[in-house]
C-alpha positions as CSV (number, residue, x, y, z in Angstrom):
1,F,64.7,144.3,114.9
2,I,65.7,141.7,117.4
3,A,69.0,143.4,118.2
4,S,67.2,146.2,120.4
5,P,65.6,143.8,123.1
6,I,68.9,141.7,123.1
7,L,71.1,144.9,123.6
8,L,68.5,146.0,126.3
9,A,68.5,142.6,128.1
10,A,72.4,142.5,128.1
11,S,72.7,146.2,129.6
12,Q,71.1,144.7,132.7
13,W,74.4,142.9,133.5
14,L,76.5,146.3,133.2
15,D,77.2,148.9,135.4
16,G,76.8,152.6,135.8
17,Y,77.9,154.3,132.7
18,W,78.2,151.0,130.6
19,R,74.6,150.5,131.0
20,I,73.8,154.2,129.7
21,A,76.3,153.4,127.0
22,A,74.5,150.4,125.9
23,L,71.3,152.4,125.7
24,I,72.6,154.3,122.9
25,P,72.8,151.5,120.4
26,T,69.7,150.1,121.6
27,L,67.7,153.3,121.1
28,Y,69.2,153.9,117.5
29,L,68.1,150.5,116.6
30,A,64.9,150.7,118.0
31,F,64.2,154.0,116.1
32,A,65.6,152.5,113.0
33,S,63.3,149.5,113.4
34,L,60.2,151.6,114.1
35,T,60.8,153.7,111.2
36,L,61.0,151.0,108.8
37,I,58.1,149.4,110.3
38,H,56.0,152.5,109.9
39,R,57.0,153.0,106.4
40,E,55.7,149.6,105.3
41,F,52.3,149.9,107.0
42,W,51.5,153.5,106.5
43,N,53.4,155.1,103.6
44,K,51.5,154.9,100.3
45,Y,53.2,153.3,97.1
46,T,54.3,156.0,94.9
47,P,54.1,155.6,91.1
48,G,57.5,156.3,89.6
49,A,60.9,155.7,91.2
50,N,62.6,158.2,93.3
51,D,64.8,155.6,94.6
52,N,66.9,155.4,92.4
53,A,65.7,155.7,88.8
54,S,65.8,159.5,89.3
55,G,69.3,159.4,89.8
56,V,69.8,156.9,86.9
57,A,68.0,159.1,84.5
58,A,69.8,162.3,85.5
59,V,73.2,160.4,85.0
60,L,72.2,159.1,81.5
61,E,71.0,162.6,80.4
62,A,74.0,164.2,82.0
63,A,76.5,161.7,79.9
64,A,74.4,162.5,76.8
65,R,74.8,166.2,77.2
66,L,78.5,165.9,78.2
67,K,79.8,163.2,75.7
68,D,81.0,165.6,73.4
69,Y,82.1,168.6,75.7
70,P,85.8,169.5,74.7
71,G,88.5,168.2,77.2
72,A,86.1,166.0,79.3
73,E,86.7,162.5,80.0
74,L,83.4,161.0,81.4
75,S,82.6,157.6,82.8
76,V,79.5,156.6,83.8
77,L,79.1,154.3,86.8
78,L,75.7,152.8,87.9
79,T,76.4,150.5,90.8
80,G,74.1,148.1,92.6
81,A,73.6,146.8,96.0
82,E,73.6,150.2,97.5
83,E,70.7,149.3,99.8
84,A,72.4,146.0,101.0
85,G,75.4,148.0,102.1
86,T,76.9,150.0,98.9
87,Y,78.8,146.6,98.1
88,G,78.5,147.5,94.1
89,M,80.6,150.8,94.8
90,A,82.9,149.2,97.2
91,R,83.7,146.3,94.8
92,F,84.2,148.8,92.0
93,L,86.9,150.6,94.0
94,E,88.6,147.6,95.0
95,R,88.8,146.2,91.4
96,H,89.2,149.5,89.4
97,G,89.8,152.1,92.0
98,A,93.6,152.7,91.1
99,G,92.7,154.0,87.6
100,Y,90.1,156.5,89.1
101,R,92.4,158.2,91.9
102,D,92.2,161.5,90.1
103,A,88.6,161.2,89.4
104,Y,85.7,162.8,90.8
105,F,82.8,160.9,91.9
106,I,79.4,162.5,91.8
107,N,76.7,160.7,93.3
108,L,73.1,161.3,92.3
109,D,70.5,159.5,94.7
110,N,66.9,160.1,95.2
111,I,66.8,163.3,93.5
112,G,63.2,163.2,92.1
113,S,61.2,164.8,94.7
114,G,62.0,167.1,97.7
115,R,64.6,169.9,97.9
116,L,68.0,169.3,96.1
117,H,71.1,169.7,98.1
118,Y,74.9,169.0,97.5
119,M,76.1,167.4,100.7
120,H,79.0,168.9,102.4
121,G,79.2,165.6,104.4
122,E,77.6,162.5,104.9
123,G,77.9,159.5,107.1
124,M,76.5,158.2,110.4
125,F,79.6,157.8,112.5
126,P,81.6,159.7,111.5
127,V,80.6,162.4,109.0
128,F,82.9,162.3,106.0
129,K,83.3,165.9,104.5
130,A,82.9,166.0,100.5
131,T,85.9,167.1,98.3
132,P,86.6,170.7,98.8
133,A,87.0,171.3,94.9
134,L,83.6,169.9,94.4
135,L,82.0,171.8,97.2
136,A,83.5,174.9,95.8
137,A,82.0,174.2,92.3
138,C,78.6,173.4,93.9
139,E,78.8,176.7,95.7
140,R,79.6,178.8,92.6
141,V,76.9,177.1,90.5
142,A,74.6,177.6,93.4
143,A,75.2,181.3,93.7
144,R,75.2,181.9,89.9
145,R,71.9,179.9,89.4
146,S,70.0,180.6,92.4
147,D,66.9,179.8,90.3
148,L,67.7,176.0,90.8
149,G,67.0,176.4,94.4
150,V,70.0,173.8,95.1
151,T,71.5,174.5,98.5
152,P,74.0,172.7,100.7
153,G,73.2,169.9,103.3
154,V,74.7,167.2,105.6
155,Y,73.5,163.8,105.3
156,T,73.5,161.8,108.3
157,L,70.8,159.0,108.0
158,L,72.1,156.3,105.6
159,S,75.1,155.4,103.5
160,T,74.9,156.6,99.8
161,D,77.3,155.2,97.2
162,A,79.8,158.1,97.8
163,M,80.4,156.9,101.1
164,P,82.9,154.1,100.0
165,A,84.7,156.7,97.8
166,L,85.2,159.2,100.6
167,V,85.9,156.4,103.4
168,R,88.9,155.4,100.7
169,G,90.2,158.8,100.0
170,F,88.6,159.5,96.7
171,K,87.0,162.7,95.5
172,A,83.1,162.6,95.7
173,I,80.0,164.3,96.8
174,S,76.3,163.4,97.0
175,F,73.5,165.3,95.7
176,L,70.1,164.2,97.1
177,A,66.5,165.7,97.5
178,V,65.1,165.6,101.1
179,S,61.8,166.9,102.6
180,D,61.6,169.7,104.9
181,A,62.0,167.2,107.7
182,G,65.3,166.3,106.4
183,L,64.1,162.7,105.1
184,L,64.4,161.3,101.5
185,P,60.6,161.5,100.2
186,N,59.3,158.3,98.8
187,W,62.3,156.4,100.0
188,H,62.2,152.9,98.5
189,W,59.0,153.6,96.9
């Protein structure tokens, strides 16, 4: 929250286009700060846990159903520290990534409320595209099971646990449920 006024004050020593360029991160940080303050004061506590017990529950159920599927090799990874910078996923890839180069990372995050989307891309600057093979599979399932209401999307608000994988060239995709405004319902609540 303190970075916005500091950037704004520093921009006074810049000339022309540099002053305008300094406003971009200033406005971004101010918007993010105000959004967090608004959430803390005016959002109601939500019974349950959309972020991210909903993803954990879905992963555990999928693992239980797929564990005996012929020909499937399944690993379940439930990371920590996503909110602090996706450190759990990053550390996993640093330590064990070589053994998972051919794996598909399917991230389920905040899927308990809102409209479910498989994300074509995610990230703020830049947007990283999901793995084409995973996108094709999602498109086939979405076409065959339109009753599920799962649609494509792009998520550019925050980093998810798929981001460290995508940035490092692993095969990954995220599923997130968002509101009509494109926000995560009950985020952190």
